DSSP file (Angstrom, degrees, kcal/mol; ACC not computed):
  #  RESIDUE AA STRUCTURE BP1 BP2  ACC     N-H-->O    O-->H-N    N-H-->O    O-->H-N    TCO  KAPPA ALPHA  PHI   PSI    X-CA   Y-CA   Z-CA
    1    1 A M              0   0    0      0, 0.0     2,-0.0     0, 0.0     0, 0.0   0.000 360.0 360.0 360.0 140.3    0.4   12.2   -7.1
    2    2 A T     >  -     0   0    0      1,-0.1     4,-2.5     4,-0.0     5,-0.2  -0.271 360.0-107.3 -74.2 164.4    0.8   15.1   -4.7
    3    3 A Q  H  > S+     0   0    0      1,-0.2     4,-2.4     2,-0.2     5,-0.2   0.899 123.3  52.9 -58.1 -40.8    2.3   14.7   -1.2
    4    4 A M  H  > S+     0   0    0      1,-0.2     4,-2.4     2,-0.2    -1,-0.2   0.917 108.4  49.9 -61.2 -43.2   -1.2   15.2    0.2
    5    5 A G  H  > S+     0   0    0      1,-0.2     4,-2.5     2,-0.2    -2,-0.2   0.908 110.7  49.5 -63.0 -41.7   -2.6   12.5   -2.1
    6    6 A L  H  X S+     0   0    0     -4,-2.5     4,-2.2     1,-0.2    -1,-0.2   0.895 110.4  50.3 -63.8 -39.8    0.2   10.1   -1.0
    7    7 A T  H  X S+     0   0    0     -4,-2.4     4,-2.6     2,-0.2    -2,-0.2   0.910 110.3  50.3 -64.7 -41.4   -0.5   10.9    2.7
    8    8 A D  H  X S+     0   0    0     -4,-2.4     4,-2.8     2,-0.2     5,-0.2   0.935 110.3  49.1 -59.5 -47.7   -4.2   10.2    2.1
    9    9 A V  H  X S+     0   0    0     -4,-2.5     4,-2.6     1,-0.2    -2,-0.2   0.905 112.2  49.1 -60.1 -42.2   -3.5    6.9    0.4
   10   10 A R  H  X S+     0   0    0     -4,-2.2     4,-2.0     2,-0.2    -1,-0.2   0.928 112.6  46.8 -62.7 -46.9   -1.2    5.9    3.3
   11   11 A E  H  X S+     0   0    0     -4,-2.6     4,-1.0     2,-0.2    -2,-0.2   0.894 114.1  47.5 -65.2 -40.1   -3.8    6.8    5.9
   12   12 A I  H >X S+     0   0    0     -4,-2.8     4,-0.9     1,-0.2     3,-0.6   0.906 109.9  53.2 -66.9 -41.4   -6.6    5.0    4.1
   13   13 A G  H 3X S+     0   0    0     -4,-2.6     4,-1.4     1,-0.2     3,-0.4   0.869 102.3  59.2 -61.3 -36.0   -4.4    1.9    3.6
   14   14 A D  H 3X S+     0   0    0     -4,-2.0     4,-2.9     1,-0.2     5,-0.2   0.812  94.5  65.8 -63.0 -29.0   -3.7    1.9    7.4
   15   15 A L  H <X S+     0   0    0     -4,-1.0     4,-2.3    -3,-0.6    -1,-0.2   0.925 100.3  49.6 -57.7 -43.4   -7.5    1.5    7.9
   16   16 A A  H  X S+     0   0    0     -4,-0.9     4,-2.0    -3,-0.4    -1,-0.2   0.903 112.7  46.7 -62.6 -41.5   -7.4   -1.9    6.3
   17   17 A Y  H  X S+     0   0    0     -4,-1.4     4,-2.4     1,-0.2    -2,-0.2   0.909 113.6  47.6 -67.8 -41.3   -4.5   -3.0    8.4
   18   18 A R  H  X S+     0   0    0     -4,-2.9     4,-2.5     2,-0.2    -2,-0.2   0.844 109.3  54.8 -69.6 -31.8   -6.1   -1.7   11.6
   19   19 A Y  H  X S+     0   0    0     -4,-2.3     4,-2.2    -5,-0.2     5,-0.2   0.945 110.1  46.1 -61.2 -49.8   -9.4   -3.4   10.7
   20   20 A A  H  X S+     0   0    0     -4,-2.0     4,-2.5     1,-0.2    50,-0.2   0.925 114.6  48.1 -59.8 -46.1   -7.6   -6.7   10.4
   21   21 A Q  H  X S+     0   0    0     -4,-2.4     4,-1.9     1,-0.2     6,-0.2   0.912 110.4  50.7 -63.5 -43.0   -5.7   -6.2   13.6
   22   22 A A  H  X>S+     0   0    0     -4,-2.5     5,-2.5     2,-0.2     4,-0.7   0.911 112.6  46.0 -64.3 -42.6   -8.8   -5.2   15.6
   23   23 A V  H ><5S+     0   0    0     -4,-2.2     3,-1.0     1,-0.2    -2,-0.2   0.953 113.8  48.6 -63.2 -49.0  -10.8   -8.2   14.4
   24   24 A D  H 3<5S+     0   0    0     -4,-2.5    44,-0.3     1,-0.3    -1,-0.2   0.775 117.2  41.7 -64.7 -27.5   -7.9  -10.6   15.1
   25   25 A R  H 3<5S-     0   0    0     -4,-1.9    -1,-0.3    -5,-0.2    -2,-0.2   0.419 109.3-119.0 -99.9  -0.1   -7.4   -9.2   18.6
   26   26 A G  T <<5 +     0   0    0     -3,-1.0     2,-1.2    -4,-0.7    -3,-0.2   0.842  53.2 162.9  67.6  33.0  -11.1   -8.9   19.5
   27   27 A D     >< +     0   0    0     -5,-2.5     4,-2.4    -6,-0.2    -1,-0.2  -0.691  11.4 174.8 -91.3  89.1  -10.8   -5.1   19.9
   28   28 A A  H  > S+     0   0    0     -2,-1.2     4,-2.5     2,-0.2     5,-0.2   0.904  78.4  46.3 -63.0 -44.7  -14.4   -3.9   19.7
   29   29 A E  H  > S+     0   0    0      1,-0.2     4,-1.9     2,-0.2    -1,-0.2   0.932 115.4  45.4 -66.9 -46.7  -13.7   -0.3   20.5
   30   30 A G  H  4 S+     0   0    0      2,-0.2     4,-0.5     1,-0.2    -1,-0.2   0.883 113.5  51.5 -63.4 -37.9  -10.8    0.0   18.1
   31   31 A F  H >< S+     0   0    0     -4,-2.4     3,-1.5     1,-0.2     4,-0.2   0.962 111.7  44.0 -62.8 -53.8  -12.8   -1.8   15.4
   32   32 A S  H >< S+     0   0    0     -4,-2.5     3,-1.6     1,-0.3    -1,-0.2   0.821 104.9  64.4 -65.7 -30.3  -15.9    0.4   15.6
   33   33 A A  T 3< S+     0   0    0     -4,-1.9    -1,-0.3     1,-0.3    -2,-0.2   0.634  88.8  69.6 -67.6 -13.9  -13.7    3.6   15.8
   34   34 A L  T <  S+     0   0    0     -3,-1.5    90,-3.0    -4,-0.5    -1,-0.3   0.619  96.3  66.4 -76.3 -12.9  -12.5    2.8   12.2
   35   35 A F  E <  S-a  124   0A   0     -3,-1.6    90,-0.2    88,-0.3    16,-0.1  -0.693  93.9 -99.3-107.3 156.9  -16.0    3.6   10.9
   36   36 A L  E >   -     0   0A   0     88,-2.6     3,-2.3    -2,-0.2    14,-0.1  -0.291  48.3 -99.5 -59.5 160.7  -18.0    6.8   10.7
   37   37 A E  E 3  S+     0   0A   0      1,-0.3    14,-1.7    13,-0.1    15,-0.3   0.863 129.3  33.6 -54.7 -36.4  -20.6    7.0   13.5
   38   38 A D  E 3  S+     0   0A   0     12,-0.2    -1,-0.3    13,-0.1    -2,-0.1  -0.014  93.9 149.9-108.0  29.6  -23.2    5.9   11.0
   39   39 A G  E <   -     0   0A   0     -3,-2.3    11,-3.4    -7,-0.1     2,-0.4  -0.112  35.1-139.7 -62.5 160.2  -20.8    3.6    9.1
   40   40 A L  E     -aB 126  49A   0     85,-1.5    87,-2.5     9,-0.2     2,-0.4  -0.981  18.1-177.0-130.1 132.7  -22.0    0.4    7.4
   41   41 A L  E     +aB 127  48A   0      7,-2.7     7,-3.3    -2,-0.4     2,-0.3  -0.998  20.0 165.2-125.9 126.2  -20.5   -3.0    7.1
   42   42 A E  E     +aB 128  47A   0     85,-2.5    87,-3.0    -2,-0.4     2,-0.3  -0.968   5.7 142.7-141.5 156.5  -22.3   -5.6    4.9
   43   43 A G  E >   - B   0  46A   0      3,-2.1     3,-1.2    -2,-0.3     2,-0.9  -0.861  61.4 -23.2-164.3-162.4  -21.7   -8.9    3.3
   44   44 A S  T 3  S-     0   0    0     85,-0.4     3,-0.1     1,-0.3    86,-0.0  -0.479 130.0 -10.0 -66.0 102.7  -23.3  -12.2    2.5
   45   45 A G  T 3  S+     0   0    0     -2,-0.9     2,-0.3     1,-0.2    -1,-0.3   0.508 120.1  79.1  89.9   3.9  -26.1  -12.5    5.0
   46   46 A Y  E <   -B   43   0A   0     -3,-1.2    -3,-2.1     2,-0.0     2,-0.3  -0.981  44.1-175.4-145.6 162.1  -25.3   -9.6    7.4
   47   47 A H  E     -B   42   0A   0     -2,-0.3     2,-0.5    -5,-0.2    -5,-0.2  -0.865   6.2-174.3-155.5 111.1  -25.7   -5.9    7.7
   48   48 A S  E     -B   41   0A   0     -7,-3.3    -7,-2.7    -2,-0.3     2,-0.5  -0.958   7.4-174.6-115.1 122.7  -24.2   -3.8   10.6
   49   49 A H  E     +B   40   0A   0     -2,-0.5     4,-0.5    -9,-0.2    -9,-0.2  -0.970  48.3   9.7-123.8 124.1  -25.0   -0.1   10.7
   50   50 A G  S  > S-     0   0    0    -11,-3.4     4,-2.6    -2,-0.5     3,-0.3   0.174  87.8 -82.6  90.0 152.1  -23.6    2.3   13.2
   51   51 A R  H  > S+     0   0    0    -14,-1.7     4,-2.4     1,-0.2    -1,-0.1   0.810 123.4  61.6 -60.5 -32.8  -20.8    2.0   15.7
   52   52 A S  H  4 S+     0   0    0    -15,-0.3     4,-0.3     2,-0.2    -1,-0.2   0.949 112.7  36.0 -59.4 -49.4  -23.0    0.3   18.3
   53   53 A Q  H >4 S+     0   0    0     -4,-0.5     3,-1.5    -3,-0.3     4,-0.4   0.905 115.9  55.5 -69.5 -41.2  -23.7   -2.6   16.0
   54   54 A L  H >< S+     0   0    0     -4,-2.6     3,-1.6     1,-0.3    -2,-0.2   0.845  96.5  64.6 -61.7 -34.4  -20.2   -2.6   14.5
   55   55 A S  T 3< S+     0   0    0     -4,-2.4     4,-0.5     1,-0.3    -1,-0.3   0.682  95.0  61.3 -65.1 -16.4  -18.6   -2.9   18.0
   56   56 A K  T <> S+     0   0    0     -3,-1.5     4,-2.3    -4,-0.3    -1,-0.3   0.648  83.6  81.3 -81.4 -16.3  -20.3   -6.4   18.3
   57   57 A I  H <> S+     0   0    0     -3,-1.6     4,-2.7    -4,-0.4     5,-0.2   0.917  88.2  48.9 -64.8 -47.7  -18.4   -7.9   15.4
   58   58 A P  H  > S+     0   0    0      0, 0.0     4,-2.5     0, 0.0    -1,-0.2   0.910 114.0  47.9 -59.3 -39.6  -15.1   -8.7   17.0
   59   59 A G  H  > S+     0   0    0     -4,-0.5     4,-1.8     2,-0.2    -2,-0.2   0.901 111.6  49.5 -66.2 -40.8  -16.9  -10.4   19.9
   60   60 A F  H  X S+     0   0    0     -4,-2.3     4,-1.1     2,-0.2    -1,-0.2   0.921 111.6  49.4 -62.3 -44.3  -19.1  -12.4   17.6
   61   61 A T  H >X S+     0   0    0     -4,-2.7     4,-1.9     1,-0.2     3,-0.6   0.925 110.4  49.9 -60.3 -45.8  -16.0  -13.5   15.6
   62   62 A A  H 3< S+     0   0    0     -4,-2.5    -1,-0.2     1,-0.2    -2,-0.2   0.816 108.3  53.8 -65.9 -29.3  -14.2  -14.6   18.8
   63   63 A S  H 3< S+     0   0    0     -4,-1.8    -1,-0.2     1,-0.2    -2,-0.2   0.751 113.8  42.5 -73.1 -22.6  -17.2  -16.6   19.9
   64   64 A R  H << S+     0   0    0     -4,-1.1     2,-0.3    -3,-0.6    -2,-0.2   0.763 117.8  36.7 -94.3 -29.8  -17.3  -18.5   16.6
   65   65 A W     <  -     0   0    0     -4,-1.9    31,-0.2    -5,-0.1     3,-0.1  -0.913  66.7-134.3-129.2 150.4  -13.6  -19.2   16.0
   66   66 A M  S    S-     0   0    0     29,-2.4     2,-0.3    -2,-0.3    30,-0.2   0.883  91.7 -15.6 -67.1 -37.6  -10.6  -20.1   18.2
   67   67 A K  E     -C   95   0A   0     28,-0.9    28,-3.0    -6,-0.1     2,-0.3  -0.976  61.6-150.3-162.6 150.5   -8.5  -17.5   16.4
   68   68 A T  E     -C   94   0A   0    -44,-0.3     2,-0.3    -2,-0.3    26,-0.2  -0.917   3.6-167.2-125.9 159.1   -8.5  -15.5   13.2
   69   69 A F  E     -C   93   0A   0     24,-2.1    24,-2.7    -2,-0.3     2,-0.5  -0.869   6.2-166.0-147.8 107.4   -5.7  -14.2   11.0
   70   70 A H  E     -C   92   0A   0     -2,-0.3     2,-0.5   -50,-0.2    22,-0.2  -0.855   1.5-165.9-100.7 124.9   -6.4  -11.6    8.3
   71   71 A A  E     -C   91   0A   0     20,-2.8    20,-2.2    -2,-0.5     2,-0.4  -0.953  10.5-150.9-111.9 119.9   -3.7  -11.0    5.7
   72   72 A V  E     +C   90   0A   0     -2,-0.5    18,-0.2    18,-0.2     3,-0.1  -0.761  24.3 161.2 -95.7 133.8   -4.2   -7.8    3.7
   73   73 A Y  E     +     0   0A   0     16,-2.9    -1,-0.1    -2,-0.4    17,-0.1   0.262  48.0  22.0-117.6-121.1   -2.9   -7.7    0.1
   74   74 A N  E     -     0   0A   0     14,-0.1    15,-2.5     1,-0.1    -1,-0.4  -0.188  57.8-176.9 -55.7 140.0   -3.7   -5.5   -2.9
   75   75 A H  E     -C   88   0A   0     13,-0.2     2,-0.5    -3,-0.1    13,-0.2  -0.848   4.9-173.5-144.6 106.8   -5.3   -2.2   -2.0
   76   76 A L  E     -C   87   0A   0     11,-2.2    11,-2.0    -2,-0.3     2,-0.4  -0.874  11.4-174.6-101.6 131.0   -6.3    0.2   -4.8
   77   77 A I  E     -C   86   0A   0     -2,-0.5     2,-0.5     9,-0.2     9,-0.2  -0.979  17.0-166.5-131.5 135.5   -7.5    3.6   -3.7
   78   78 A T  E     -C   85   0A   0      7,-2.9     7,-2.1    -2,-0.4     2,-0.4  -0.986  14.2-158.8-121.6 120.3   -9.0    6.6   -5.5
   79   79 A V  E     +C   84   0A   0     -2,-0.5     2,-0.3     5,-0.2     5,-0.2  -0.827  14.9 176.0-102.4 134.2   -9.2    9.9   -3.5
   80   80 A D  E >   -C   83   0A   0      3,-3.3     3,-1.4    -2,-0.4     2,-0.4  -0.748  62.3 -69.9-136.2  86.2  -11.6   12.7   -4.5
   81   81 A G  T 3  S-     0   0    0     -2,-0.3    -1,-0.1     1,-0.2     0, 0.0  -0.532 116.5  -8.8  69.8-120.9  -11.3   15.5   -2.0
   82   82 A D  T 3  S+     0   0    0     -2,-0.4    35,-2.7    -3,-0.1     2,-0.3   0.249 130.2  67.2 -96.7  11.9  -12.8   14.4    1.4
   83   83 A A  E <   +CD  80 116A   0     -3,-1.4    -3,-3.3    33,-0.2     2,-0.3  -0.907  58.0 172.1-125.9 156.8  -14.2   11.2   -0.1
   84   84 A A  E     -CD  79 115A   0     31,-1.6    31,-3.0    -2,-0.3     2,-0.3  -0.976  14.6-154.6-155.7 163.3  -12.4    8.1   -1.4
   85   85 A S  E     +CD  78 114A   0     -7,-2.1    -7,-2.9    -2,-0.3     2,-0.3  -0.949  19.5 163.7-138.2 160.0  -13.2    4.6   -2.6
   86   86 A G  E     -CD  77 113A   0     27,-2.0    27,-2.9    -2,-0.3     2,-0.4  -0.994  30.7-130.0-167.2 170.4  -11.1    1.5   -2.8
   87   87 A E  E     -CD  76 112A   0    -11,-2.0   -11,-2.2    -2,-0.3     2,-0.4  -1.000  21.7-167.7-133.4 131.5  -10.8   -2.3   -3.2
   88   88 A V  E     -CD  75 111A   0     23,-2.0    23,-2.8    -2,-0.4     2,-0.4  -0.972  10.5-148.0-123.5 131.8   -8.8   -4.5   -0.8
   89   89 A Y  E     + D   0 110A   0    -15,-2.5   -16,-2.9    -2,-0.4     2,-0.3  -0.788  27.1 171.8 -94.0 142.9   -7.9   -8.1   -1.3
   90   90 A C  E     -CD  72 109A   0     19,-2.4    19,-2.8    -2,-0.4     2,-0.5  -0.997  33.0-147.3-152.2 145.7   -7.6  -10.3    1.8
   91   91 A Q  E     -CD  71 108A   0    -20,-2.2   -20,-2.8    -2,-0.3     2,-0.6  -0.985  22.9-163.0-108.7 121.9   -7.2  -13.9    3.0
   92   92 A A  E     -CD  70 107A   0     15,-2.7    15,-2.5    -2,-0.5     2,-0.4  -0.929   1.4-160.8-112.7 114.3   -9.0  -14.4    6.2
   93   93 A H  E     -CD  69 106A   0    -24,-2.7   -24,-2.1    -2,-0.6     2,-0.4  -0.762   4.5-169.1 -96.1 138.1   -8.0  -17.5    8.2
   94   94 A H  E     -CD  68 105A   0     11,-1.1    11,-2.9    -2,-0.4     2,-0.3  -0.948   8.1-154.8-132.5 108.8  -10.4  -18.9   10.8
   95   95 A L  E     +CD  67 104A   0    -28,-3.0   -29,-2.4    -2,-0.4   -28,-0.9  -0.656  22.1 165.3 -87.2 135.3   -9.1  -21.6   13.2
   96   96 A R  E     - D   0 103A   0      7,-2.2     7,-2.5    -2,-0.3     2,-0.6  -0.984  35.5-123.1-146.3 158.6  -11.6  -24.0   14.7
   97   97 A D  E     - D   0 102A   0     -2,-0.3     2,-0.6     5,-0.2     5,-0.2  -0.909  22.9-173.0-104.4 121.0  -11.6  -27.3   16.6
   98   98 A V  E >  S- D   0 101A   0      3,-3.5     3,-1.3    -2,-0.6    -2,-0.0  -0.866  75.3 -35.5-117.4  95.3  -13.8  -30.0   15.0
   99   99 A G  T 3  S-     0   0    0     -2,-0.6    -1,-0.1     1,-0.3     3,-0.1   0.840 124.8 -43.4  62.7  35.2  -14.0  -33.0   17.2
  100  100 A G  T 3  S+     0   0    0      1,-0.3     2,-0.4     0, 0.0    -1,-0.3   0.304 119.6 105.7  92.5  -9.0  -10.4  -32.5   18.5
  101  101 A D  E <   -D   98   0A   0     -3,-1.3    -3,-3.5    39,-0.0     2,-0.3  -0.885  66.4-132.3-104.4 134.8   -8.9  -31.8   15.0
  102  102 A L  E     -D   97   0A   0     37,-0.5    37,-2.2    -2,-0.4     2,-0.3  -0.645  26.4-177.7 -84.0 140.6   -7.9  -28.2   14.1
  103  103 A S  E     -DE  96 138A   0     -7,-2.5    -7,-2.2    -2,-0.3     2,-0.6  -0.969  21.5-140.4-135.3 155.1   -9.0  -26.8   10.8
  104  104 A D  E     -DE  95 137A   0     33,-3.1    33,-2.4    -2,-0.3     2,-0.8  -0.949  10.2-159.6-115.9 108.6   -8.4  -23.5    9.0
  105  105 A H  E     -DE  94 136A   0    -11,-2.9   -11,-1.1    -2,-0.6     2,-0.5  -0.820  18.1-162.3 -89.2 112.5  -11.4  -22.1    7.2
  106  106 A V  E     -DE  93 135A   0     29,-3.3    29,-2.0    -2,-0.8     2,-0.5  -0.840   8.7-164.2-105.1 128.6   -9.9  -19.7    4.7
  107  107 A M  E     -DE  92 134A   0    -15,-2.5   -15,-2.7    -2,-0.5     2,-0.8  -0.947   9.2-153.6-111.0 128.8  -11.9  -17.0    2.9
  108  108 A F  E     +DE  91 133A   0     25,-2.8    24,-2.7    -2,-0.5    25,-1.1  -0.896  36.6 168.8 -99.2 110.2  -10.5  -15.3   -0.1
  109  109 A V  E     -DE  90 131A   0    -19,-2.8   -19,-2.4    -2,-0.8     2,-0.4  -0.792  35.0-152.8-129.0 161.9  -12.3  -12.0    0.0
  110  110 A R  E     -DE  89 130A   0     20,-2.4    20,-2.9    -2,-0.3     2,-0.5  -0.996  16.2-146.3-128.1 138.2  -12.4   -8.5   -1.5
  111  111 A Y  E     -DE  88 129A   0    -23,-2.8   -23,-2.0    -2,-0.4     2,-0.7  -0.913   3.1-154.2-103.3 130.6  -13.6   -5.5    0.4
  112  112 A Q  E     -DE  87 128A   0     16,-2.6    16,-2.1    -2,-0.5     2,-0.3  -0.922  29.6-169.7-101.4 111.0  -15.4   -2.8   -1.6
  113  113 A D  E     -DE  86 127A   0    -27,-2.9   -27,-2.0    -2,-0.7     2,-0.4  -0.781  29.7-167.9-115.2 147.4  -14.9    0.4    0.4
  114  114 A D  E     -DE  85 126A   0     12,-2.7    11,-3.1    -2,-0.3    12,-1.9  -0.997  22.7-166.4-121.6 133.4  -16.1    4.0    0.6
  115  115 A Y  E     -DE  84 124A   0    -31,-3.0   -31,-1.6    -2,-0.4     2,-0.4  -0.822   9.0-159.9-120.8 156.7  -14.1    6.3    2.9
  116  116 A A  E     -DE  83 123A   0      7,-2.4     7,-2.0    -2,-0.3     2,-0.4  -1.000  20.2-125.8-137.4 137.5  -14.6    9.7    4.4
  117  117 A R  E     + E   0 122A   0    -35,-2.7     5,-0.2    -2,-0.4   -35,-0.1  -0.675  35.1 177.1 -78.6 132.5  -12.2   12.2    5.8
  118  118 A T  E >   - E   0 121A   0      3,-1.4     3,-1.4    -2,-0.4   -82,-0.0  -0.775  48.3 -98.4-125.1 171.0  -13.1   13.4    9.3
  119  119 A P  T 3  S+     0   0    0      0, 0.0     3,-0.1     0, 0.0    -2,-0.0   0.795 127.9  51.2 -60.1 -25.2  -11.3   15.7   11.8
  120  120 A E  T 3  S-     0   0    0      1,-0.4     2,-0.2     0, 0.0    -3,-0.0   0.501 126.0 -94.1 -87.5  -5.5   -9.9   12.5   13.4
  121  121 A G  E <   - E   0 118A   0     -3,-1.4    -3,-1.4     2,-0.0    -1,-0.4  -0.715  68.4 -20.5 120.6-173.4   -8.6   11.1   10.0
  122  122 A W  E     - E   0 117A   0     -2,-0.2     2,-0.3    -5,-0.2    -5,-0.2  -0.412  61.7-179.4 -71.0 143.7  -10.0    8.8    7.4
  123  123 A R  E     - E   0 116A   0     -7,-2.0    -7,-2.4    -2,-0.1     2,-0.5  -0.949  34.8 -97.4-138.5 158.1  -12.8    6.4    8.3
  124  124 A F  E     +aE  35 115A   0    -90,-3.0   -88,-2.6    -2,-0.3    -9,-0.3  -0.663  31.1 178.4 -73.1 126.8  -14.9    3.7    6.6
  125  125 A A  E    S-     0   0A   0    -11,-3.1   -85,-1.5    -2,-0.5     2,-0.3   0.786  77.2  -1.6 -89.6 -40.6  -18.2    5.1    5.5
  126  126 A R  E     -aE  40 114A   0    -12,-1.9   -12,-2.7   -87,-0.2    -1,-0.4  -0.981  62.6-173.6-152.3 136.5  -19.2    1.8    3.9
  127  127 A R  E     -aE  41 113A   0    -87,-2.5   -85,-2.5    -2,-0.3     2,-0.5  -0.990   5.5-167.3-134.7 125.3  -17.4   -1.5    3.6
  128  128 A E  E     -aE  42 112A   0    -16,-2.1   -16,-2.6    -2,-0.4     2,-0.6  -0.958  12.9-144.8-116.0 127.0  -18.8   -4.5    1.7
  129  129 A L  E     - E   0 111A   0    -87,-3.0     2,-0.6    -2,-0.5   -85,-0.4  -0.796  14.2-171.1 -90.9 121.9  -17.3   -7.9    2.1
  130  130 A V  E     - E   0 110A   0    -20,-2.9   -20,-2.4    -2,-0.6     2,-0.7  -0.962   9.8-153.9-114.8 116.0  -17.3  -10.0   -1.2
  131  131 A I  E     - E   0 109A   0     -2,-0.6   -22,-0.2   -22,-0.2     3,-0.1  -0.803  12.9-178.1 -93.2 118.1  -16.3  -13.6   -0.7
  132  132 A D  E     -     0   0A   0    -24,-2.7     2,-0.3    -2,-0.7    -1,-0.2   0.888  65.2 -32.5 -83.7 -41.1  -14.8  -15.0   -3.9
  133  133 A W  E     - E   0 108A   0    -25,-1.1   -25,-2.8     2,-0.0    -1,-0.3  -0.972  54.2-145.3-166.3 168.8  -14.3  -18.6   -2.5
  134  134 A T  E     - E   0 107A   0     -2,-0.3     2,-0.3   -27,-0.2   -27,-0.2  -0.917  10.1-175.4-134.3 161.3  -13.5  -20.5    0.6
  135  135 A E  E     - E   0 106A   0    -29,-2.0   -29,-3.3    -2,-0.3     2,-0.5  -0.978  18.0-136.9-152.2 156.1  -11.5  -23.6    1.4
  136  136 A T  E     - E   0 105A   0     -2,-0.3   -31,-0.2   -31,-0.2    -2,-0.0  -0.965  23.7-177.4-118.6 131.4  -11.0  -25.6    4.6
  137  137 A R  E     - E   0 104A   0    -33,-2.4   -33,-3.1    -2,-0.5     2,-0.1  -0.890  32.4-103.1-124.3 151.9   -7.5  -27.0    5.4
  138  138 A P  E     - E   0 103A   0      0, 0.0     2,-0.3     0, 0.0   -35,-0.3  -0.461  41.6-163.6 -66.5 149.2   -6.1  -29.1    8.2
  139  139 A A        -     0   0    0    -37,-2.2   -37,-0.5   -43,-0.1   -44,-0.0  -0.933   9.1-154.8-133.5 158.9   -4.3  -27.1   10.8
  140  140 A A        -     0   0    0     -2,-0.3     3,-0.1   -39,-0.1   -39,-0.0  -0.971  27.3-105.2-132.2 147.5   -1.8  -28.0   13.6
  141  141 A P        -     0   0    0      0, 0.0     2,-0.4     0, 0.0   -39,-0.0  -0.354  45.0 -98.3 -67.2 152.8   -0.9  -26.2   16.8
  142  142 A H        -     0   0    0     -2,-0.0     0, 0.0     1,-0.0     0, 0.0  -0.575  37.9-167.0 -71.9 127.1    2.4  -24.3   16.9
  143  143 A T        -     0   0    0     -2,-0.4     3,-0.1    -3,-0.1    -1,-0.0  -0.955  17.9-133.0-117.0 112.8    5.0  -26.4   18.6
  144  144 A P        -     0   0    0      0, 0.0     2,-0.0     0, 0.0     0, 0.0  -0.307  33.2 -99.0 -62.5 145.7    8.1  -24.4   19.5
  145  145 A P        -     0   0    0      0, 0.0     2,-0.2     0, 0.0     0, 0.0  -0.321  39.1-108.3 -64.1 146.7   11.4  -26.2   18.5
  146  146 A K              0   0    0      1,-0.1    -3,-0.0    -3,-0.1     0, 0.0  -0.524 360.0 360.0 -73.6 141.4   13.2  -28.0   21.3
  147  147 A R              0   0    0     -2,-0.2    -1,-0.1     0, 0.0     0, 0.0   0.417 360.0 360.0-104.0 360.0   16.4  -26.4   22.5
């Protein structure tokens, strides 16, 4: 792979990391900026088109869960000029309080992505969330060790 190809792969890979960080931090502006102006995010039961709709996703997530934690794993990318496609594996943890007990709703997902090179860098043109399975686990608050 050429140096340019390696740079493209690195920049596209960073999109997945910044996506996870923006969702987990509730950063609506940072989240929507990862997409083209007319970018698309879709999954089971939802469809968000354009930055205006996309910017609502971190707030919706924060209203539904106490905290989220997205861990990004495998990322396969194919670059073809100013377009690219890829698949990203992710574990998405969703903390919630159920009657005073904490639980972690874990989604094992894959993102099917299309990317576009812009003057500002690579952006998501289309991102599809595919949920392979979920599980719910008990969770406990972090308790720092006593000194």
